[in-house]
C-alpha positions in Angstrom: 72.1 85.5 -46.0 74.4 83.3 -44.1 73.9 79.6 -43.5 74.2 78.5 -39.9 74.4 75.2 -38.2 74.1 74.7 -34.5 74.8 71.7 -32.4 72.6 70.9 -29.5 72.9 68.4 -26.7 69.6 68.0 -24.9 69.4 67.5 -21.2 66.0 68.9 -20.7 66.7 71.2 -23.6 68.2 71.4 -27.1 70.9 73.7 -28.3 72.5 74.8 -25.0 73.3 72.1 -22.6 71.9 72.1 -19.1 73.5 69.5 -16.9 73.5 68.7 -13.2 76.8 67.1 -12.9 75.9 65.3 -9.7 73.7 63.0 -11.9 75.5 63.0 -15.3 79.2 62.2 -15.5 81.3 64.2 -17.9 81.8 61.3 -20.3 78.0 61.1 -20.9 77.7 64.6 -22.4 78.5 63.3 -25.9 76.2 60.4 -25.5 73.1 62.5 -24.9 72.6 63.1 -28.6 72.8 66.0 -31.0 70.6 67.8 -33.4 72.0 69.6 -36.4 70.0 72.2 -38.2 70.6 74.6 -41.1 69.0 77.9 -40.2 68.7 80.9 -42.6 70.1 83.8 -40.7 69.3 87.3 -41.9 70.2 90.2 -39.6 66.7 90.4 -38.1 64.2 87.5 -38.4 60.6 88.6 -38.2 58.3 86.6 -35.8 56.2 85.1 -38.6 59.0 83.9 -40.9 59.2 80.5 -39.2 55.7 79.5 -38.0 53.9 76.6 -36.6 54.7 73.8 -34.1 56.8 71.9 -36.7 59.3 74.8 -36.9 59.9 75.2 -33.2 63.0 73.0 -33.1 64.5 75.1 -35.9 63.6 78.3 -34.2 65.1 77.2 -31.0 68.3 75.9 -32.5 68.7 79.1 -34.6 68.2 81.3 -31.6 70.6 79.4 -29.4 73.1 79.5 -32.3 72.7 83.3 -32.6 73.2 83.6 -28.8 76.4 81.5 -29.0 77.9 83.7 -31.7 77.1 86.8 -29.7 78.6 85.3 -26.5 81.7 83.3 -27.5 82.1 84.1 -31.2 83.0 81.8 -34.0 85.6 81.1 -36.7 83.6 82.5 -39.6 84.6 85.5 -41.6 86.1 88.4 -39.7 89.8 89.3 -39.6 91.8 86.1 -40.1 88.7 84.0 -39.1 88.2 85.8 -35.9 84.6 86.7 -35.0 84.6 87.8 -31.4 81.7 87.8 -29.0 81.2 89.5 -25.7 83.8 87.3 -23.9 86.5 88.6 -26.2 85.7 92.3 -26.4 84.7 92.7 -22.7 87.9 90.9 -21.7 89.9 93.2 -24.0 88.6 96.4 -22.5 89.2 95.0 -19.0 92.4 93.2 -18.1 91.9 89.6 -19.3 93.3 90.0 -22.8 95.9 92.2 -24.6 96.1 92.8 -28.3 98.7 90.7 -30.0 98.0 91.7 -33.6 97.9 95.0 -35.7 94.2 95.6 -36.3 93.5 99.2 -35.1 89.9 98.6 -34.0 90.9 96.1 -31.4 94.0 98.1 -30.3 91.7 101.0 -29.6 89.5 98.8 -27.3 92.5 97.3 -25.6 93.8 100.9 -25.0 90.4 101.9 -23.6 89.9 104.3 -26.5 86.8 102.8 -28.0 85.5 104.3 -31.3 81.8 104.3 -32.0 82.6 104.2 -35.8 84.6 100.9 -35.4 83.3 98.4 -37.9 84.5 95.5 -35.8 82.6 96.7 -32.7 79.5 97.4 -34.8 79.5 93.8 -35.9 79.9 92.6 -32.2 77.0 94.9 -31.2 74.9 93.6 -34.1 75.5 90.0 -33.1 74.2 90.6 -29.6 71.2 92.5 -31.0 70.5 89.6 -33.3 70.7 87.2 -30.5 68.2 89.3 -28.5 65.7 89.4 -31.4 66.1 85.7 -32.1 65.5 84.6 -28.6 62.7 87.1 -28.2 60.9 85.9 -31.4 61.6 82.3 -30.5 60.0 82.7 -27.1 56.9 84.3 -28.9 56.7 81.3 -31.2 56.8 78.9 -28.2 54.1 80.8 -26.4 51.9 80.5 -29.5 52.5 76.9 -30.7 54.1 74.8 -27.9 52.7 73.1 -24.8 55.0 74.7 -22.3 54.1 72.1 -19.7 56.0 69.5 -21.8 58.7 71.5 -23.7 61.5 73.4 -22.1 62.1 75.7 -25.1 60.1 78.7 -23.7 62.0 78.8 -20.4 65.3 78.4 -22.1 64.8 81.1 -24.7 63.4 83.5 -22.1 66.5 83.0 -20.0 68.9 83.5 -22.9 66.9 86.6 -23.9 67.5 87.8 -20.3 71.2 87.2 -20.7 71.3 89.4 -23.9 69.7 92.3 -22.1 72.0 91.8 -19.1 75.2 91.8 -21.3 74.0 95.0 -23.0 73.7 96.5 -19.5 76.9 95.1 -18.2 79.2 95.8 -21.1 77.8 98.8 -22.9 77.1 102.5 -22.1 73.7 103.7 -20.8 71.3 104.4 -23.5 71.3 101.4 -25.8 68.4 101.5 -28.2 66.3 98.3 -28.8 64.5 97.9 -32.1 62.4 95.1 -33.6 61.2 93.8 -36.9 57.5 94.2 -37.9 55.7 91.5 -39.7 56.0 93.4 -43.0 59.8 93.5 -42.7 60.1 97.1 -41.6 62.0 98.2 -38.5 60.2 99.3 -35.4 62.8 101.7 -33.9 63.0 101.4 -30.2 63.8 103.9 -27.5 67.2 104.0 -25.7 67.2 102.2 -22.3 69.2 103.2 -19.3 71.5 100.6 -17.7 69.0 100.1 -14.9 66.2 99.6 -17.4 68.2 97.0 -19.3 68.8 95.1 -16.1 65.2 95.4 -15.0 64.2 94.0 -18.4 66.6 91.1 -17.9 65.1 90.4 -14.5 61.6 90.4 -16.1 62.7 87.8 -18.6 64.2 85.6 -15.9 61.0 85.9 -13.9 59.0 84.8 -17.0 61.5 81.9 -17.4 61.0 80.8 -13.8 57.2 80.8 -14.3 57.5 78.8 -17.5 59.8 76.3 -15.8 57.5 76.0 -12.8 54.7 75.0 -15.2 56.6 71.8 -16.3 54.6 68.7 -16.0 56.6 66.3 -13.8 54.0 63.7 -13.5 54.6 60.0 -14.3 53.5 56.6 -13.3 56.9 55.6 -12.0 59.9 57.3 -10.4 62.0 56.6 -13.5 59.4 58.3 -15.7 59.3 61.4 -13.4 63.0 61.8 -12.8 64.0 63.3 -16.2 61.1 65.7 -16.0 62.0 66.8 -12.5 65.6 67.3 -13.5 64.6 69.3 -16.6 62.5 71.6 -14.5 65.2 72.0 -11.9 67.8 72.8 -14.5 65.6 75.3 -16.3 64.9 77.1 -13.0 68.6 77.1 -12.0 69.5 78.8 -15.3 66.9 81.5 -14.7 67.9 81.8 -11.1 71.6 82.3 -11.8 70.7 84.9 -14.5 68.3 86.8 -12.2 70.7 86.7 -9.3 73.5 88.1 -11.5 71.2 91.0 -12.6 70.1 91.7 -9.1 73.8 91.8 -8.1 74.4 94.3 -10.9 71.6 96.5 -9.4 73.2 96.3 -5.9 70.3 94.2 -4.5 72.6 91.9 -2.7 70.2 90.3 -0.3 67.7 89.6 -3.1 70.5 88.1 -5.2 71.5 85.9 -2.3 68.0 84.5 -1.9 67.6 83.8 -5.6 71.0 82.1 -5.9 70.6 79.9 -2.8 72.0 76.4 -2.8 68.5 75.0 -2.5 67.7 76.5 -5.9 71.1 76.2 -7.6 73.3 73.3 -6.7 77.1 73.5 -7.0 76.9 70.9 -9.8 74.6 72.9 -12.1 76.1 74.3 -15.3 74.6 75.5 -18.6 76.9 75.6 -21.6 76.7 76.6 -25.2 78.4 74.3 -27.6 80.8 74.6 -30.5 81.9 72.1 -33.1 83.8 71.5 -36.3 80.9 71.1 -38.7 81.5 74.6 -40.1 83.7 77.6 -39.3 80.7 79.5 -37.9 80.3 76.8 -35.3 83.8 76.9 -34.0 84.8 78.4 -30.6 85.7 82.0 -31.2 87.7 82.3 -28.0 90.0 79.6 -29.0 90.3 80.9 -32.6 91.0 84.5 -31.7 93.7 83.5 -29.1 95.4 80.2 -29.8 94.6 79.7 -33.5 95.0 83.1 -35.0 97.0 84.9 -32.2 95.1 88.1 -32.3 94.3 88.1 -28.6 96.7 87.0 -25.8 96.3 86.6 -22.1 97.3 89.7 -20.2 99.4 90.0 -17.1 99.2 92.9 -14.7 98.0 95.0 -17.7 98.6 98.7 -17.2 100.0 98.1 -13.8 96.6 97.5 -12.2 95.5 94.3 -14.0 95.4 90.9 -12.4 98.4 88.7 -12.5 96.9 86.1 -14.9 100.3 84.7 -15.9 102.8 85.5 -13.2 100.6 84.0 -10.5 99.7 80.5 -11.5 96.2 79.3 -10.8 94.6 76.1 -12.1 91.4 77.9 -12.7 92.9 80.0 -15.4 95.6 77.9 -17.1 97.9 79.8 -19.4 100.9 78.6 -21.5 103.3 79.9 -24.1 104.4 77.3 -26.7 107.0 77.6 -28.0 108.7 79.6 -25.4 109.4 82.3 -28.0 105.8 82.3 -29.4 104.7 85.7 -30.6 101.4 87.1 -31.7 100.2 87.9 -35.2 102.1 91.2 -34.9 105.3 89.2 -34.7 106.3 91.3 -31.7 104.0 90.8 -28.6 104.8 87.7 -26.5 101.9 85.3 -27.1 100.4 83.6 -24.0 97.4 81.5 -24.7 94.4 80.6 -22.5 93.8 76.9 -21.9 90.3 76.9 -20.6 89.0 76.3 -24.1 91.4 73.8 -25.6 90.1 73.5 -29.2 87.6 74.8 -31.7 84.8 72.6 -30.3 85.2 73.4 -26.6 81.9 74.3 -24.9 81.5 77.6 -23.0 79.9 78.1 -19.6 77.1 80.7 -19.5 75.8 80.0 -15.9 76.9 77.7 -13.1 76.5 76.7 -9.5 80.0 78.1 -8.8 78.7 81.6 -9.9 75.8 81.2 -7.5 78.1 80.5 -4.7 80.2 83.6 -5.5 77.0 85.6 -5.3 76.3 84.1 -1.9 79.8 85.0 -0.8 79.4 88.6 -1.9 76.1 88.9 -0.1 77.8 87.7 3.0 80.5 90.3 2.6 77.9 93.0 2.1 76.2 92.2 5.4 79.5 92.3 7.2 80.0 88.6 7.6 83.6 88.1 6.4 83.8 84.7 8.1 80.7 83.6 6.2 82.2 84.9 2.9 85.4 82.9 3.6 83.3 79.8 4.4 81.5 80.0 1.1 84.7 80.6 -0.9 86.5 77.7 0.9 83.7 75.3 0.4 84.0 76.0 -3.4 87.7 75.6 -3.3 87.5 72.4 -1.3 85.4 70.7 -4.0 85.8 72.4 -7.4 82.8 71.4 -9.6 83.7 68.8 -12.1 82.8 70.9 -15.0 85.9 73.0 -14.4 88.2 71.2 -16.7 91.6 72.5 -17.7 93.8 71.3 -20.6 97.4 70.1 -20.7 99.7 70.3 -23.7 98.6 66.9 -25.0 95.0 68.1 -25.4 93.9 66.0 -22.5 91.7 67.3 -19.7 91.7 66.8 -16.0 89.6 68.2 -13.2 90.9 70.9 -10.9 92.2 69.5 -7.6 91.0 71.0 -4.4 92.5 74.4 -3.7 94.1 75.4 -0.4 91.7 77.0 2.0 91.8 80.8 2.4 92.6 82.2 5.8 92.2 85.7 7.2 95.8 86.3 6.4 94.8 86.0 2.7 92.3 88.7 3.2 95.0 91.0 4.6 97.5 90.0 1.9 94.9 90.8 -0.8 94.4 94.3 0.5 91.0 93.6 2.1 88.0 91.4 1.8 86.7 93.1 -1.3 89.9 92.5 -3.2 90.0 88.9 -2.1 86.4 88.3 -3.3 86.9 89.9 -6.6 90.1 88.0 -7.2 88.2 84.8 -6.6 85.5 85.9 -8.9 88.1 86.7 -11.5 89.6 83.2 -11.3 86.4 81.2 -11.2 84.7 83.3 -13.9 87.6 83.7 -16.2 86.7 84.3 -19.9 83.0 84.1 -19.3 82.2 87.8 -19.9 82.1 88.8 -16.2 85.4 90.7 -15.7 84.5 94.0 -17.3 81.3 94.3 -15.3 83.1 93.4 -12.1 85.7 96.2 -12.7 82.8 98.6 -13.4 81.1 97.6 -10.1 84.4 98.2 -8.3 84.7 101.8 -9.6 81.0 102.7 -9.4 80.2 105.3 -6.8 79.1 104.0 -3.4 75.3 103.8 -3.2 74.9 103.6 -7.0 73.9 100.0 -7.8 76.1 98.5 -5.1 79.3 100.3 -6.2 82.5 100.0 -4.3 83.9 103.5 -5.0 87.4 102.7 -6.2 89.3 105.1 -8.4 89.0 104.1 -12.1 92.8 104.2 -12.7 93.4 102.0 -9.6 91.3 99.2 -11.2 91.4 99.6 -15.0 94.6 99.4 -17.0 96.2 102.9 -17.0 99.3 104.8 -18.1 101.3 104.3 -21.3 99.9 101.7 -23.6 102.5 99.2 -25.0 101.7 99.8 -28.7 101.6 102.6 -31.2 102.7 105.2 -28.7 99.2 105.3 -27.2 98.2 106.0 -23.6 95.3 104.2 -22.0 92.1 106.2 -22.3 89.2 106.6 -19.9 86.6 104.2 -21.3 85.0 101.7 -18.9 82.3 100.4 -21.2 81.6 99.9 -24.9 79.8 102.6 -26.9 76.7 102.1 -29.1 78.0 102.1 -32.7 77.2 105.0 -35.1 75.2 102.6 -37.2 72.4 102.8 -34.6 72.0 106.5 -35.5 69.7 105.3 -38.3 67.3 105.1 -35.4 65.6 108.5 -35.1 65.2 107.9 -31.4 69.0 107.6 -30.8 71.9 110.0 -31.2 74.5 108.9 -28.7 75.1 107.2 -25.3 73.2 108.8 -22.4 76.4 108.6 -20.5 79.6 106.5 -20.3 79.6 106.2 -16.5 80.5 102.8 -14.9 
C-alpha cells in the first residue's frame, strides 16, 4: 500500500480550497491554515475501513488527495516521476500537448491511436476510478457520522464525486463500467454506463451536494459569527452549481446550464482549487512535473494543422516559454515549449471557477441566437480577469492578468464565426484544466446529439502525418476503457467510440 499525504487549506472546507476572491486576497491563502494527514491508500477502500466521526477528517483528506492525483497527477512513481492525471491525457489526445519523449504509450495517445492494453492509460483510468470510490465512500461516511448542518465535508465530497463521473463521461468512450468494494473486501462488479448515464449520475451527485449545502446552519448571534458560515454555504453551492452546469452543457441542455450557472449563484470571484506541495513526491503538481521538470509533455502549436495556436499567438491566459531557446524534450529532438500556468511543483490547480460559469452563460446566449449577448459576457470577463488567474514570469514571480482588449463583431468574422470565437475563448480561459478534449468532442458531435455542433472530426482534431515514428494521426476522439476492466464479467469493450 502507498502512503499518501494531502495538504488542505480550509475556507469552509478542508483538502480542496474554496475561495471567494472578492473577500479573501490572494496573499491570505497560505494564512488560512493546513492539515496534513497520512492516509493508507489501497486501490479500493471499503466503506467500513475508516469508521466513526473521529475518522472523518482523514477520510475527507484522503478522498480529496485521490481526486487530486486523478485530476492533475503527481510526481510519484511512473516514468521519470511522471504520474499524469486527466489534465495531461485529455490534453494530449486533443491539441494542448504534444509528446516530447520516447514512451510509446503516450505517443499513441498523442497520435490519436489509443491502445486499451496500455499500462500507462490503465493507471490513469484506475486513478480516476479510485477517486470516484474514495469520494463516494467518504460521502457515505459523512452521511452516517457527521452533522451536515455544521460540516461541509458531505457537500464537498458529493461535488467531487460528481466531477469524477463527469470526467469519465467527457474523456472516455461510452460504456465505462463502475464497480465497488463490498464490506468483506470482494468486488461488486458494476454494469457499463452510457455517456449520457454517466452525465446524469454526475448531475444527481451535484444535486445532492446542493441539498447538503442548503442545509448548512448559518445562524449566529452576530454578523461576524454568521459571515463565515454564509460564505461556506455559498462556496459549497457554487462548486456544485459549476459542476452541474458543466454536465448540463455536456448534455446539450443549454438553457438549464445557463440558469444553474447564473451570476447570482456563482460570482466571478469564485474558485475551487486542489493543492499540491513539496512534502512528498506524491503531492507534487503532476502537470508541472510532466512538462517542465521531466520534459515528457510539451505545449503544442497548431497540432496536426487544426490545433489552436497556443505558442504562435501569444495570450496571457496561456503563458508559454522555451528556456533556453534551444531547449529540447526528453527525446532530445522535439522542441520543448513549457506551460507557465503552473509554475512549480506546489502550484494549485483550478477545478471550477466563476470564469467557467460566465463561459457557460456566453454559450447559452449563442445557442439562443444572441451573439451580442455572447460578446457582452465574454467582454465583461476580459475587462476584469478574475484575480485567481495568475501567470508566471521567468523569475518565478506571479502577476495578475491585465484587462484584455474587448472583442468586436470583426473578431467573430476573423475567427470564422461565433462558434469558433466562443470555443477559442473557452480554450484560453480553461487551458490545462481538462476541458479541451470534451470541447473538441462537442464540436464534432452530430447536431441534435447532446448539443453537438456537427463539425468534421478532421477539421477539429489533429490530423494527417504525425511528427514521430512515421505514424499518421488516427481516428480516436476519446479514451478507451483498459483491458484490465475485462475482469468484470459485465464488460467486454466500449459500447461505442463516438464523440
